[in-house]
N, C-alpha and C positions, 0 to 999 in steps of 0.2 A: 833029734832036731827035725827029721823028716816027719815023724809022727805028729810032732807039735804043729808043723805047718799044715799038715793034712787036716788036723782038727780045726784050725783057724778057718781054712777054706770052707770046710764043711759047715761051720757055724754061720759064715757069711752067706753061703748059698741058702741055708735054711731061713735066714732073716729076710733075704730077698723074696723067697717064696711066700713067707708069711705076710710081707708088705704087699705083695701082689694080691694075695688073698684078701687083705684088709681093704685095698683099693677097690677090688671087685665087689666086696661086700658093701662098701659105701655107695658105689654106683647102683648096686642092687637095691639099697635102702632108699634111693631117690635123691641123693645129694646132687645139686645142680651147680654148674660152673658159674663163676663170677666174671663180670665185664666192667670195664672202666667207664664211668660216667663223668664227663667234663662239661661244665656249663660256664661260659664266660660272658662278659659284658663288653659292648663297644663303648666308645667315648660317650659321655652324657648320662651314665647311670651305673648301677651295680646290680648284683644278683644275690638273693638270699637262698641258700641251699648248700649242701655239702658235696663237693666232688670226692668221689671215692670209687671203690670197686663194689659192685652190688650183684646180688644173686639174680639169675634169670627169673622173671615173673614178679620181682619186687617193685613196689610203687614208690617213687621218690618225688617230693614236692619242691619246686623252684618258683621264685617270684622275682620279677624284674622291677627294680625301683629306679625311676628316673630322677636325675638331679633337678634342681630348680632351673626352670627355663627349658626343660626338655620333656619329651613324651616318649612312651614305649611304642615302638613301631612294628614289633613282631619278632618272631624267632627265625633263625636262619633256615629252618625247614618249612617256612611258610605258615606255621601255626601262629595264631594271635592270642590264644587264651593266656590270661595272666591273673592270678597264679596258674601254674601249669603242673599237672600230675603226669610224670613220665613212667611208663612201664618198661623195665629193663628187658631187652629182647635177647637175641642170639649173638649179638656182637657189641662192640664198644659204641658209646654214644658221645657225640660232640655237638654242642649247640652254642650259638651266639645270640645273645639278646641285643637287638638293635635299638638305638635311641636316636631321635632327631630333635633339632631345636623346635620349640613351639612356633607355629605359623604366625605371621604378622597380619594384623588388620590395619588397613589405612583407608579412611574415608575423607573425602574432600568435597568442595562445593564449586560449581560453576558460578558465574556472575549472578547477582540478584538474590543471594541467599547465603546461608551458613549451615554448618553441621557441628555436632558436638565432638570436636577433634580431640578433646581431652581423653577420650577412650582409646585413641590409637595406640597400638602396641602389640605385644605378643600374648597369645592366649593358648592354653592347652586345648586340644580337640574336644568337641562336645560342649564347650563353654557357651552359654547364652550371653549375648551382648545386645543391649538396646542402643539403636542408632536413631538419630533424630535429624531431620532436615527442616530448617526454618526459613521461609521466604522473607524477603524484605517487604516493607509495608506496601500494600497495594498489589502485591504479586502472590502467586501460589506455587506450591510444589508441583512438579510435573511427573518426574520418575527418577529412579536410580539407574545407573549405567547397566545394571543387569536386568532391566525392564520390569523391575518390581515397582508397584505404584503406591506403596504405603510409605508415607513420609516418616512415620514413627513405626519402627518394626524391630522385632527381636530376631537376630540372626544366630545360628548355631555354627560355631567355628568348626571347620573340617581340618584336614591335615595339610592343606596348601595355603600359601599366602593369599590374602583376599584384599582387593582394592575396589572401592565403590565410589562413584561420583554422583552427587545430587544435582538434578537439573530443575530449573524453575521457569515459569512462564506467567503470562498475564492471567488475572482472575476472570473466570467465566461467570457472568451474572445473568445469563440467559434463564428465563423461566418458561414453563410449558403450561398451556391450558389443557387440562385433562377432562374438560367437560363436567366439572364438579358443580353441584347445585349451589354451593357457597360462593362460587366464583374464585376460589383460591387458586393461585398459580404456584406451582412447585418449581424450585430451582433445579437446574440440570445437574449441578455438582454438589457434593458435600462441602460444607464450610472448610476452607483451606485447601480445596482441590482445584487443579487447573483443568481437569478432564472428568467426564462422568465416571470413568473406571478408576480414578484415583480415590484412595481412602479418605484423604483430607486430614484435618486436625482432630484431636480429641479434647473434649471439655468436660469438666465437672459441672454438675447442674448448678446454675446460678453464677458461674465464673465466666469471664469473657476473655481470658488468656489461656492458651494451652501451656502445658508444662511437661516435664519428663517424669515426675513422680506424683502419683495420685493416692492420697490416703486421708483419713480423718485428721491426721496430725497437721496437715497443711491445707485443709479445706477452709475456704474463705468464711463461711458462715457457721462456724462452731468453734469451741475452745478446746480442740484436741480429741473429741470423742463424739459419737452419735447421740449422746444424751446431754450435750452442752450446746444445743443450737442457739444461734443468736439472731436468726432471721428465717422467715418461711417456716414457722413452727406453729401448729394449731393444737398441739397436745403438750401440756405442762410436763409430762413425763420425759419428753425429749428435749425440753428447753433448759438452757442454763439458768439455774436458780429458779426454775419454774416458768421461764419466759415463754410467752405465746404471742402471736399476732394473727391477723385474719387474712393474710396474703396467700392466695392460692394460685395466682398466675405471676410469672416472673415480671418484675418491673423492667421497663426498657433499658435501664442502666445495668441490669444483670442478665440481659438477653444477648448471648454471644452473636447471634445472627444480626441483630440490630447494630451492635457496636462495631462489628467487623465489616459488615456489608453496607449498612446505611439504614436510615430510619424507616424507609419503605419496606424493609424486610423484618422478619421476626422468626423465632423458632415456632414450629407448629404446635398447636394445643393438642390435648388429648382428643378433642372433637375433630380436629383436622386429620389426625391419624385414623380415627374411626371412619371418617368419610372416605379417605383414600383406600382403606381396607375393604369397605363395603361397595364402593362404586367403580372400582377399576378391575382390570383383568391382569392377574399376576402370573408370570412365567419364570421359573428358576432356570438359570443358565450357568454353565461352568466356563464359558468362553465368550464373554460379551465383546462383540465386534472384533474378535480375533485376539484379544488381549489376555486370554486365559485367566480372567477374573471371575470369581463366583459371585452370584447375587441374584436379585429379582429384577426383571424387566416389568415395569408397571405401565400397562397400556391404557389408553382411553378406550373404554369398553365400546364395542361396536353394536352389541345387542343387549337387550335387557337381561337375557339369561346369562350373559358373561359377567355381569356386575358382581364383584366380590369373589369370583371364581379364582382358585389357586391351582396352577399346574405345577405340581411338585416334582422333585427329582425323579427321573425315570419315566415320567409321563409325557405324552405327545401333545403339544399345543395345537390349537385350532389353526387350520391353514389360512384363516382370514387375516392372521396377524403376521407382520414382518417388521424388521427394524426401520423400514420406511414409514411406518405408522407412528402416530403421536405417542410418545412414551417418555418415562424417565427410567434411570437405572439406579438401584440401591445396592452398592457392593456390600458383601459380607465382610465388614472391616474389623470385626472383633471388638475388643475393648482393652484398656490399660488398667490393670489392677496393680497398685503400687508402682513398680518401675518396669513391668513387663507387659508386652502386648500378647493377649491371649485370644485364641480361636479365630484369628483373622483367616479368612477364606472358608470358615465353617459357619459362622453366624454373624449377625449384626445387631447392635443395640443402638437405636436412634432415640435421642432425647425429645421430649415435648417440653412445653413451657408450663405444664400443669402439675400441681402438687396434689398428692393424696396421702393423708396422714403425715408421716415423716418421710414418705417416699415420693418419687416423681413417676409419672406415667411415661412409658417408653413403647416404641414399636420394636418387637423382637422378631427376628427372621432367621430361618435356617432352611436347609434343603427340603425338609418335610413339614414345615410349619411357618405360618405368618400370623401374628396376633398382637394385640395390645397387652402390655404387661406393666408391672411396676418394679422399681428397683429400690431397695432400701440402702443401697450403697451409692448414694448420689454424689459421693466424693470421688468415685472412680471416673476414668476417662471414657467418654462415649462419643459417638458420631452425632453431628448436627446437619440436618438438611433444611435450609431456609425455605420460607414461603413468602409470597407477596400477594396482597389483595389488590 
């Protein structure tokens, strides 16, 4: 019996020694320890990925999926990447994916106007939303409560609730004599604006009412496409069933400046824009009268050498000129393509009353350029600056 017990103990000791040798050999062979990886979700979402024990140095992918009405707000360690690749380190890992309800957009109007309140509601962050302020008849949009002067603008939702109120005021019909040979006087404000730094309303060429969606599908003088024109068409290729006419200047009934402001006003012709370009002194500014609005100050030229001169972004204007001198301001109001306002603050496209082929002449301005151009998308929303003779 004693011998048998001795043999058993001996075998056990040998097994322990062999096991120790095996463990030592495994470590020597580079076997790494495993650690627990646990990733969970807060209310409002879920996580795709497998919680388990993983080897040091292994890479594991997790993705946070928000429920409807929620957005992913970040991980508990401050990282915001999603999906996220986690490298297993020297210890266990525990992470929480946080979710929050989508922020709310609320727009409203003070007296004398209205806004498109049907868009009020919750939006996920980074969603673009078109908001529109429309003044009552005879009045103009002034500004939003965040001091933005574009009555039609695309906002990008952030992570916080956003409330905006539209403000309205009387229409400014002041005009300025810039010393032009033609005697043309230019309006101080864009059509639909209450102040020179307001963007004003946007119009398709030949239409007298602004709208929230601009395309060939709803353009007044075509049948759904740019090759089905029904008025202002001098080439049969563009006309519906080969239609053409000989009208190259907008009729008064199709002139937005005339219809909105009065018969003594009109949209400038291509010749008017050319004269303004060649006879005035232009200075780009990014802060007109302290309102942080980009655009060109167009001065009455004080010297012959200054006529047509452009002081572009980064250049220094002549000390002869200040805001006390006779001028108008053309804000870089961008344009509306379909239902979104593009490039506001970067460039401006100002309509003329003049047709060229199937296009209309425009004044195009940006920080490093001013010039007359044409647009073959006359269905899109552009700015209008009235003139008066």
